[in-house]
C-alpha positions in Angstrom: -23.4 55.1 10.8 -20.6 53.9 8.5 -18.0 54.5 11.2 -20.1 52.5 13.7 -20.4 49.6 11.3 -16.7 49.7 10.6 -15.9 49.6 14.3 -18.3 46.6 14.8 -16.7 44.8 11.9 -13.2 45.3 13.4 -14.4 44.0 16.8 -15.9 40.9 15.2 -12.7 40.2 13.3 -10.6 40.7 16.4 -12.9 38.4 18.5 -12.8 35.7 15.8 -9.0 35.9 15.6 -8.5 35.7 19.4 -11.0 32.9 19.8 -9.6 30.8 16.9 -5.9 31.4 17.4 -5.3 28.9 20.3 -7.7 26.3 18.9 -5.8 26.3 15.6 -2.7 25.2 17.5 -4.5 22.7 19.6 -6.4 19.4 19.3 -10.0 18.9 20.5 -10.4 16.1 23.0 -14.1 15.1 23.1 -15.9 14.9 26.4 -16.8 11.6 28.0 -15.6 8.8 30.2 -12.1 7.3 30.1 -10.1 4.9 32.3 -7.5 6.7 34.4 -4.7 4.7 36.0 -3.0 1.4 35.2 -5.0 -1.4 33.7 -3.1 -4.2 35.3 -2.9 -5.1 39.0 0.1 -4.2 41.1 1.1 -1.0 39.3 0.7 2.3 41.1 -3.0 3.1 41.8 -6.1 1.2 40.9 -7.8 2.6 37.8 -11.0 4.6 37.8 -13.5 5.9 35.4 -13.3 9.7 34.9 -15.8 11.8 33.1 -14.3 14.9 31.5 -16.0 17.7 29.5 -14.6 18.6 26.1 -11.3 20.5 26.1 -8.4 21.4 23.9 -4.7 20.6 24.4 -1.6 21.6 22.5 -0.5 19.1 19.9 3.2 19.6 20.8 5.1 20.6 23.9 6.0 24.3 24.1 9.3 24.9 22.4 12.1 27.2 23.3 11.2 29.4 20.4 7.6 29.7 21.4 8.4 30.4 25.0 10.9 33.0 24.1 8.4 35.0 22.1 6.5 35.6 25.4 9.6 35.5 27.7 12.4 37.0 25.6 15.1 36.6 28.3 14.7 32.8 28.6 18.1 31.2 27.9 18.6 28.2 25.8 21.5 26.7 23.7 22.0 27.9 20.1 20.2 25.5 17.7 17.7 24.4 20.3 14.8 26.6 19.1 12.6 23.6 18.5 13.6 21.6 21.6 10.9 21.5 24.3 11.4 24.3 26.7 12.6 23.2 30.2 14.1 24.8 33.3 10.9 26.8 34.0 9.0 26.7 37.2 5.3 25.7 37.5 4.4 29.3 38.0 6.3 30.4 34.9 4.6 27.6 32.8 1.2 28.6 34.0 1.9 32.3 33.4 3.0 31.5 29.8 -0.2 29.5 29.2 -2.4 32.4 30.6 -0.6 35.0 28.4 -1.5 32.9 25.4 -5.1 32.6 26.4 -4.7 29.0 27.8 -3.9 27.2 31.0 -2.0 24.1 32.1 -3.9 20.8 31.6 -5.1 18.9 34.6 -3.5 15.5 35.2 -6.7 13.8 34.1 -6.9 15.9 30.9 -3.3 15.1 30.1 -3.8 11.3 30.6 -7.0 11.2 28.4 -5.1 13.1 25.7 -2.4 10.5 25.8 -4.3 7.2 26.0 -7.8 7.8 24.6 -10.7 5.7 25.9 -9.3 2.2 25.5 -6.9 2.4 28.5 -3.8 1.8 26.3 -0.4 1.7 28.0 1.3 3.9 25.5 -0.1 6.7 23.3 0.1 4.5 20.2 -1.0 1.2 21.8 0.2 -1.4 24.2 3.6 -2.4 22.9 6.9 -0.6 23.3 8.3 0.9 20.1 11.5 -0.7 18.9 12.9 2.7 18.1 14.8 4.3 21.0 13.1 7.2 22.6 16.1 9.5 22.6 19.9 9.0 22.0 21.2 9.6 25.5 20.5 8.3 29.0 20.5 11.7 30.8 18.1 13.4 28.5 20.0 16.6 28.8 20.6 16.3 25.0 17.1 16.9 23.6 15.6 16.8 20.2 12.9 18.8 18.3 9.3 18.5 19.4 7.4 16.2 17.1 10.5 14.5 15.6 9.3 11.0 16.6 6.2 10.6 14.5 5.3 7.3 16.1 4.9 9.0 19.5 1.3 10.0 18.8 -1.8 9.6 20.8 -5.2 8.4 19.3 -6.1 12.0 19.1 -2.9 13.0 17.4 -1.2 14.6 20.4 2.6 14.2 20.1 5.5 13.5 22.4 3.6 12.2 25.4 5.7 9.1 26.1 9.3 9.8 24.8 10.0 13.4 25.8 10.3 15.5 29.0 8.1 15.4 32.1 5.3 18.0 31.8 3.8 20.3 34.4 0.1 19.9 35.0 -2.4 22.0 36.9 -2.7 19.6 39.8 -0.9 21.0 42.9 -0.8 19.8 46.5 1.5 20.9 49.3 3.8 22.9 47.0 4.3 20.1 44.5 2.7 19.6 41.1 1.9 16.4 39.3 4.2 15.9 36.3 3.2 13.6 33.5 4.7 11.7 30.6 8.4 12.0 31.5 11.1 9.8 30.2 14.5 11.5 30.5 16.3 10.9 33.8 13.7 8.3 34.7 13.9 5.2 32.5 17.5 4.2 31.9 16.7 1.4 29.5 15.2 3.6 26.8 11.7 2.4 27.5 9.0 4.9 26.8 6.8 6.2 29.6 3.4 4.7 30.1 0.3 6.9 29.7 -0.6 6.7 33.4 2.8 7.2 35.0 3.3 10.4 37.0 5.6 12.1 39.4 5.7 15.2 41.6 8.0 18.2 41.6 8.3 21.4 43.7 6.5 24.2 41.9 9.3 26.6 42.4 12.0 24.4 40.9 13.6 24.9 37.5 14.5 21.4 36.3 16.2 20.5 32.9 13.9 17.6 32.4 10.5 19.3 33.0 8.6 21.2 30.4 4.9 21.7 29.6 2.1 22.1 27.1 -1.1 24.2 27.5 -4.8 23.4 27.4 -8.0 25.3 27.0 
């Protein structure tokens, strides 16, 4: 009887640890309606109301150090442990998320995490920050995730406007929607708007595309 109780206790501890581990690294995005798309006429698509269930998303982009714990042979420059991981395919990003008990966010989930429910143009509001997003035009020189404390969404999600493009779960005809990119895109140091997106082949490893996970 004592042995059975001990085994049950171990199972409960293991289940609690597994269930809470990803959530502890993530931010809860409450379910409900938000406006997806630009709020002004003439920019990309027309906006629409999207109703999403509650989900969780990583506070920060996946770093080289985090990725290398799951994929030990992933190469990156010395001193770049806290830089966002890049040069990974969509499949590799999705595989990493799955191995950590998560998945890639959908494009809609990513956008709601960035802009909240008030259709803001940038994660922090509607005005461009006076601070430059990064020090170089090309973006091949990166910086640590979370370094820019002002690049914060209303939910507290970081680096959604002034960092790398990020893979999302949305795929069509061999290309995935990427969100939030800045490097190699805006050459005037302007931050990316919350509704901006692009597409990239899912089998390409590009130095300006990274990712974060959702659950």
